[in-house]
C-alpha distance (Angstrom), angle and dihedral (degrees) to the residues before:
residue distance angle dihedral
X1 . . .
X2 3.73 . .
X3 3.78 118.4 .
X4 3.87 91.1 -122.2
X5 3.80 90.3 56.8
X6 3.82 92.6 49.7
X7 3.84 90.1 49.8
X8 3.70 90.9 49.5
X9 3.74 91.4 50.3
X10 3.69 92.8 47.6
X11 3.87 90.8 53.4
X12 3.79 90.8 51.5
X13 3.76 90.7 50.7
X14 3.77 89.9 50.5
X15 3.80 89.9 50.2
X16 3.80 91.7 50.1
X17 3.76 90.8 48.4
X18 3.81 91.5 52.4
X19 3.83 90.3 47.1
X20 3.73 91.7 50.6
X21 3.89 90.6 50.4
X22 3.88 89.6 49.9
X23 3.83 90.8 50.6
X24 3.91 91.1 47.8
X25 3.97 88.5 51.5
X26 3.79 91.2 47.5
X27 3.72 91.0 50.3
X28 3.85 90.8 50.8
X29 3.76 89.0 50.4
X30 3.77 90.8 51.6
X31 3.83 92.0 48.8
X32 3.76 90.9 50.8
X33 3.79 92.0 47.9
X34 3.90 92.1 47.9
X35 3.82 91.1 49.5
X36 3.78 91.9 48.6
X37 3.75 91.0 47.3
X38 3.85 95.0 48.3
X39 3.79 90.9 47.6
X40 3.81 90.3 52.0
X41 3.77 90.7 46.7
X42 3.84 90.3 52.5
X43 3.83 89.6 58.8
X44 3.76 93.6 55.7
X45 3.86 113.8 105.0
X46 3.83 111.9 -105.9
X47 3.85 93.4 27.9
X48 3.77 92.6 127.4
X49 3.72 94.9 47.5
X50 3.91 90.4 48.8
X51 3.80 89.9 49.2
X52 3.74 92.1 51.7
X53 3.81 90.5 50.5
X54 3.84 91.5 50.2
X55 3.79 89.2 50.9
X56 3.84 90.8 52.7
X57 3.80 92.7 46.8
X58 3.88 90.3 47.9
X59 3.87 90.2 54.0
X60 3.78 91.1 47.7
X61 3.77 91.5 50.1
X62 3.69 93.8 47.8
X63 3.90 90.3 50.7
X64 3.78 89.3 51.7
X65 3.82 91.8 50.6
X66 3.81 91.5 50.5
X67 3.77 90.3 51.1
X68 3.78 91.0 49.6
X69 3.81 89.2 51.9
X70 3.75 92.8 49.9
X71 3.84 89.7 52.7
X72 3.80 91.6 51.0
X73 3.78 92.3 55.3
């Protein structure tokens, strides 16, 4: 392989590595933001009641999906 081609490939690998590091950093930032948002939400009055309601709704929805699947078969 020619030296120019190897140098070009090396530059591309370096760029990909830098992009990967940037994505990892952005994911860490998103994780921190998500955790902060969740902790803030937990401190809002009525959080437990809303969480229980979501659990009930999820159970109802999963029951409806199972019924739909039974009807398809």
